[in-house]
C-alpha positions in Angstrom: 44.2 17.6 38.0 42.8 20.3 35.2 42.6 18.6 31.9 44.2 20.6 29.0 41.7 22.4 26.2 43.2 19.3 23.9 42.4 16.1 26.1 38.9 17.8 27.1 38.2 17.8 23.3 39.1 14.1 23.0 37.0 13.4 25.8 33.9 15.3 24.5 34.3 13.8 21.3 35.6 9.9 21.6 32.9 9.4 24.4 30.3 11.6 26.1 31.7 13.1 28.6 34.7 15.6 28.5 36.2 13.7 31.3 38.2 11.0 29.9 38.0 7.3 31.2 40.4 6.3 34.1 41.9 4.4 31.4 43.6 7.3 29.8 45.5 9.9 31.7 45.3 13.6 31.3 49.3 13.6 30.0 49.0 11.0 27.1 49.5 11.9 23.5 46.8 11.1 21.3 48.0 7.7 20.5 47.5 6.5 24.1 44.5 8.2 24.4 43.1 6.2 21.3 44.3 3.3 22.6 42.6 3.3 25.8 39.3 4.7 24.6 39.0 2.5 21.3 41.7 -0.3 21.8 39.7 -3.1 23.0 36.1 -3.6 21.6 34.2 -5.7 24.2 30.7 -7.4 23.3 27.6 -6.3 24.8 26.7 -9.0 27.4 23.3 -10.5 27.3 21.0 -13.1 25.2 21.7 -12.8 21.7 18.5 -15.0 20.8 17.6 -15.8 17.2 17.7 -12.1 15.2 13.9 -12.7 13.9 12.3 -11.8 11.1 9.1 -9.6 12.7 6.3 -10.4 13.9 4.3 -9.7 10.5 6.0 -12.3 8.6 5.6 -15.5 11.4 2.2 -16.6 10.5 0.5 -19.5 11.8 2.4 -22.3 13.8 2.9 -25.7 11.5 -0.3 -27.7 12.0 -2.4 -25.1 13.5 -6.2 -24.8 13.1 -7.6 -22.2 11.4 -8.4 -19.2 13.4 -10.7 -16.7 13.2 -9.7 -12.8 12.5 -10.4 -12.1 16.2 -8.2 -15.0 17.0 -5.2 -13.9 14.9 -5.4 -10.0 15.7 -5.3 -10.8 19.5 -2.2 -13.4 18.7 -0.8 -10.1 16.5 -1.3 -7.5 19.2 0.5 -9.9 22.1 3.5 -10.3 19.7 3.8 -6.5 19.2 3.5 -5.7 22.7 6.3 -8.5 23.4 8.4 -7.2 20.7 7.9 -3.6 22.1 9.2 -4.8 26.0 11.6 -6.7 24.2 12.8 -3.0 22.4 12.6 -1.2 25.7 14.4 -3.6 27.6 17.1 -3.6 24.8 17.3 0.3 24.9 17.9 0.2 29.0 20.9 -2.3 28.4 22.4 -0.8 26.0 22.2 3.1 28.1 23.6 1.1 30.7 26.6 -0.5 28.6 27.2 2.4 26.7 27.0 5.0 30.1 30.2 2.8 31.4 33.2 4.9 30.6 35.1 1.9 29.6 32.6 1.2 26.7 31.6 4.5 26.0 34.3 5.4 23.0 33.3 2.4 21.2 29.6 2.5 21.7 29.5 6.0 20.3 31.8 4.5 17.5 28.9 2.0 16.7 26.0 4.8 17.1 28.3 6.0 14.2 28.0 3.5 11.8 24.4 2.4 12.8 23.8 6.5 11.3 25.6 5.3 7.9 24.1 2.0 7.8 20.7 3.1 8.8 17.4 0.5 10.2 15.1 1.2 12.7 12.7 -1.0 15.4 9.8 0.5 13.2 10.9 -1.3 10.2 12.7 -4.2 12.1 9.8 -5.0 14.6 12.1 -7.5 16.4 14.6 -6.5 19.5 17.0 -9.4 19.0 17.5 -8.3 15.4 18.3 -5.1 16.5 20.6 -6.7 19.5 22.4 -8.5 16.3 23.1 -5.8 14.3 24.7 -4.0 17.0 27.2 -7.3 17.4 27.5 -7.0 13.9 28.9 -3.7 14.2 31.0 -3.9 17.0 32.9 -7.4 15.8 33.4 -5.4 12.3 35.3 -2.4 14.1 38.4 -4.2 13.8 38.3 -5.1 10.0 38.0 -3.3 6.6 34.7 -1.2 6.2 33.8 -3.2 3.2 33.9 -6.6 5.2 31.8 -4.7 7.6 29.0 -3.8 4.7 28.8 -7.7 3.4 27.8 -8.1 7.0 25.2 -5.8 7.4 23.9 -6.1 4.0 23.3 -9.7 5.5 22.1 -9.3 8.6 18.1 -9.7 9.6 17.4 -5.6 10.7 19.1 -5.0 6.9 17.5 -7.7 4.8 14.0 -6.6 6.4 14.2 -3.0 6.7 15.1 -2.2 3.2 13.0 -5.4 1.7 15.6 -7.3 0.2 13.8 -10.3 0.9 11.0 -9.6 -1.8 14.0 -9.1 -4.3 14.2 -12.1 -6.7 15.4 -12.8 -10.0 13.0 -11.5 -12.7 11.6 -9.0 -9.9 14.2 -7.3 -8.2 13.7 -4.8 -5.5 15.9 -1.6 -6.0 15.6 -0.2 -2.3 18.5 -1.5 -1.5 20.8 -1.2 -4.2 20.0 2.9 -4.3 20.4 3.1 -0.6 23.8 1.1 -0.6 25.0 3.4 -3.3 23.9 6.7 -1.7 23.6 6.3 1.8 26.1 3.8 2.9 29.2 3.8 0.2 29.3 6.1 -2.5 27.2 9.3 -1.7 24.6 11.1 -4.4 25.9 11.7 -7.9 28.1 8.9 -7.9 26.2 6.4 -9.7 23.5 6.0 -12.3 19.9 4.9 -12.6 20.9 2.0 -14.4 23.6 1.6 -12.1 21.1 1.1 -9.4 18.7 -1.0 -11.5 22.1 -3.5 -12.5 22.9 -3.5 -8.5 19.8 -4.9 -8.1 20.0 -8.0 -9.8 23.5 -8.7 -8.1 21.5 -8.2 -4.8 18.4 -11.3 -5.8 18.7 -14.7 -3.4 18.0 -13.3 -0.3 15.4 -14.7 2.1 14.2 -15.5 5.7 14.7 -19.3 7.2 12.2 -20.4 9.7 14.2 -19.5 12.5 14.6 -15.8 11.2 18.3 -16.0 9.9 18.9 -14.6 6.3 19.9 -17.5 3.8 20.6 -17.3 0.3 18.5 -19.4 -1.9 20.1 -19.8 -5.4 17.1 -20.2 -7.7 16.2 -16.7 -6.5 19.6 -15.2 -7.7 19.9 -13.2 -10.6 23.4 -14.8 -11.7 23.5 -13.6 -15.4 25.8 -10.7 -16.2 25.2 -7.3 -15.3 27.0 -3.9 -16.4 27.8 -1.8 -12.9 30.3 1.4 -13.3 31.0 0.0 -16.9 32.1 -3.2 -15.9 30.6 -6.0 -17.0 30.4 -9.1 -14.8 28.1 -11.8 -13.2 28.1 -9.7 -10.0 26.4 -10.9 -6.7 26.2 -9.3 -3.2 30.1 -9.6 -2.6 30.9 -9.1 -6.0 29.3 -5.5 -6.1 30.4 -4.4 -3.1 33.9 -5.1 -4.0 33.0 -3.1 -7.4 31.7 -0.3 -4.9 35.1 0.0 -3.3 37.2 0.7 -6.4 34.9 3.9 -7.3 36.9 6.4 -6.3 34.3 8.1 -4.3 33.8 5.5 -1.6 37.4 6.3 -0.2 36.1 9.9 0.1 32.5 8.9 1.5 33.3 7.3 5.1 35.7 9.7 6.1 33.3 13.0 5.5 30.9 10.9 7.2 33.2 10.6 10.3 33.8 14.0 10.2 30.1 15.2 10.1 29.5 13.0 13.2 32.6 14.0 15.3 33.7 17.1 13.8 31.4 19.3 12.3 27.9 19.0 10.5 29.5 20.8 7.3 32.3 18.0 6.9 35.9 18.4 6.0 37.7 20.4 3.4 38.5 19.0 0.4 42.4 19.8 1.1 41.9 17.5 4.0 39.6 15.3 3.0 41.3 14.3 -0.4 44.7 13.0 1.6 42.8 11.2 4.5 40.6 9.7 1.6 43.5 8.2 -0.4 45.4 7.2 2.6 42.3 5.3 3.7 42.1 3.4 0.5 45.9 2.5 0.2 44.9 0.9 3.7 42.7 -1.5 2.4 39.6 0.4 4.0 40.8 -0.3 7.0 38.4 0.7 9.8 41.0 1.2 12.6 43.9 2.6 10.3 40.8 5.6 9.6 40.0 5.9 13.2 43.6 6.5 14.2 44.1 8.9 11.1 41.3 11.0 11.8 41.2 11.8 15.8 45.6 12.2 15.1 44.9 14.4 12.2 45.6 18.3 12.5 42.2 19.4 11.8 40.5 17.6 14.4 42.6 19.5 16.8 41.9 22.9 14.7 40.9 25.6 17.5 37.6 26.3 15.0 36.1 23.3 15.7 36.1 23.1 19.6 33.0 23.5 21.3 31.2 23.8 18.2 29.1 20.7 17.7 25.3 20.5 19.4 25.2 17.3 21.5 22.6 14.7 20.2 20.2 13.9 22.7 22.2 10.3 23.8 25.1 12.5 23.6 23.2 14.2 26.3 21.9 12.0 28.4 24.5 9.5 28.8 27.1 12.7 29.6 24.6 13.9 32.0 25.3 10.9 33.5 28.8 10.1 33.1 29.4 13.9 34.5 27.2 13.5 37.7 28.2 9.7 38.5 24.7 8.1 38.0 23.3 5.4 36.8 20.8 4.3 33.9 17.5 4.7 35.3 15.5 1.3 35.0 12.8 2.4 33.8 11.5 3.2 29.8 9.1 5.7 31.3 12.3 7.5 33.1 15.1 6.5 30.6 14.2 6.0 27.2 10.9 8.4 26.9 13.1 11.5 27.4 15.2 10.7 24.5 12.3 10.3 22.3 10.9 13.5 23.6 14.6 15.1 22.8 13.6 13.8 19.4 16.4 10.8 19.5 14.1 7.4 20.0 16.4 4.8 20.5 17.7 2.8 17.5 14.5 4.6 16.0 15.1 7.2 13.2 12.7 8.9 11.5 13.9 7.2 7.8 16.5 5.4 6.4 18.4 8.9 6.1 19.2 8.6 10.0 19.5 11.3 12.2 20.6 14.6 10.7 21.5 16.2 13.7 23.1 19.5 14.3 20.7 22.2 14.6 18.0 20.1 14.2 18.2 18.6 17.6 17.5 22.2 19.3 14.5 23.4 19.3 11.7 25.1 21.6 10.6 21.7 23.1 13.7 19.8 22.9 15.1 22.2 24.9 12.4 22.0 27.4 12.7 18.4 27.1 16.3 18.4 27.9 15.6 21.2 31.1 12.9 18.5 32.4 15.4 15.8 32.0 18.3 17.6 34.4 15.3 18.6 36.7 14.1 14.8 37.1 17.9 14.0 38.1 17.0 15.9 41.3 13.8 14.0 42.3 13.7 11.5 44.9 12.6 8.2 42.9 10.0 7.6 45.6 8.6 10.5 44.7 8.4 9.9 41.0 4.9 7.5 41.5 6.5 4.0 40.0 4.5 1.5 39.1 5.1 -2.3 40.1 7.3 -3.5 37.5 9.0 0.0 37.9 9.9 -0.9 41.8 10.9 -4.4 41.3 13.4 -3.2 38.4 14.9 -0.2 40.9 15.1 -3.5 43.5 16.7 -5.1 40.9 19.2 -2.4 40.0 19.8 -1.6 43.3 20.6 -5.2 44.5 23.4 -5.3 41.4 24.7 -2.3 42.7 23.6 0.3 40.3 21.9 2.7 42.3 22.6 6.3 42.2 19.7 7.8 40.5 19.5 11.1 41.5 22.8 14.1 42.3 24.5 13.4 45.6 22.6 15.5 48.1 26.0 16.1 50.1 28.0 17.2 46.9 25.1 19.7 46.3 25.1 21.1 49.9 28.9 21.4 49.1 28.7 23.7 45.8 25.8 25.6 48.0 29.1 26.4 50.5 30.8 27.5 47.6 31.7 31.5 46.9 30.4 32.4 43.4 34.0 32.4 41.6 34.7 29.1 43.3 31.3 27.2 42.2 32.0 29.0 38.6 35.0 27.1 38.1 34.3 24.2 39.6 31.4 23.7 37.6 32.5 24.9 34.7 35.8 22.7 34.4 33.9 19.8 35.8 31.3 20.3 32.9 31.9 22.4 29.8 33.8 21.6 26.8 35.4 25.1 27.0 35.3 26.4 30.5 34.8 30.1 31.1 34.0 30.6 34.7 33.8 34.2 34.5 30.9 33.9 31.7 29.3 31.5 34.5 29.8 33.3 37.3 27.1 36.2 36.9 24.5 33.5 35.6 25.1 31.5 38.7 25.1 34.5 40.8 21.4 36.2 39.7 19.9 32.3 40.3 20.9 31.8 43.5 20.3 35.0 44.9 19.3 34.4 48.5 19.6 30.8 48.3 21.9 28.5 50.8 23.2 25.3 51.0 21.7 22.3 49.2 19.0 24.7 47.2 21.9 27.2 45.9 23.7 24.3 44.8 20.4 23.2 43.1 19.9 26.2 41.3 23.7 26.9 40.5 24.1 23.1 38.7 20.6 23.1 37.0 21.6 26.4 35.3 25.9 24.9 34.5 23.4 22.1 32.8 21.0 23.8 31.0 23.5 27.0 29.5 24.4 26.8 25.8 28.1 26.0 27.2 26.9 22.3 28.3 24.8 21.2 24.9 27.9 21.7 22.7 31.1 19.6 22.6 
């Protein structure tokens, strides 16, 4: 069934591919599409474990004898290696979970909040803390944004990344307070330096327990009166966040970030942002209210915003897998490394501002990496020189029913038998947000001249996946 452009737009923006999940039909209205895509939040399977604090803070076990420097360095290197392996394993798990159309829209929303409240593996240093962070976001999607902020602020990942554990009475650390205002809730220009200093006092008292969990130590907290945004009070973390959401800028910040992630780099025009912000404030900063209002807004469906957003590497990769009915290859080298080469290492943004995105995703190097990834999808795994660990992982994946790692050769042969016009129509309608077969057809004719069968199918599919139309949604 041919999808109308409105639903293709929904599919490409809510999830990773223009083809909507089977739960959402092409005849449903916006509310039914949203309910199907975002209605039920599924927890990600897997063992959560202790969020941990990072190998750098673990020290010697109680009662251990003194070790020489070489032994300590060796033990730390072993911990680092184990954490890197756990990080890679979690990255593969998450990609497989997000690739499932039942979860894609929800996990893309998780990805959005992850890029607002930014943490990175290079700062967190434990995979279990990343898993815990994702779980906190996922568990907060049905509630209010202030409640989610309070949860993420107390997460081991955030406490570790922004040094909140180093902030105590008499020596407050301003890192978290500054980012809380500028990057997580209000935006630049909506607070003063004095507000930051006083907020840092309110955020003192948090440290790590021996099991890696975050705990509050009253004796480390500054319980004195602070003046923040002109208000006086003995604010603590919860009181500070409640105060933040009484500021007018708080109602505008997240809706605009949502638009920048899902709609257009420049965000929303003020005439659209203002009523959306006011409605969100009146809802008690409900996340479900904001999501429904944003995706149902007329501006979301405005033709100016169709086919104008450059896919992130994760969007590009997961979209490829969904469009071609492929599974995540169970190897960091062949699944996570390409993401890094394309400019978006899993859960490891370059700094606390997160991924800038947009035109920043595209350069000669990252385009070459995207093209190389496409070519790899036609390679037989037996020709990839897998090591023993990769062979074992591949066998486990196949035993679990996840064995589609290369494009179906029968489909490629079918494509190769189509005439130019039919082939352009099939590929454009299956893959592109704005199908234009008449523009694709001459490209296919040029590249496939003289080719037949599967070779012709591969050449034409490669062009359809590497042309500018596929990098946009």
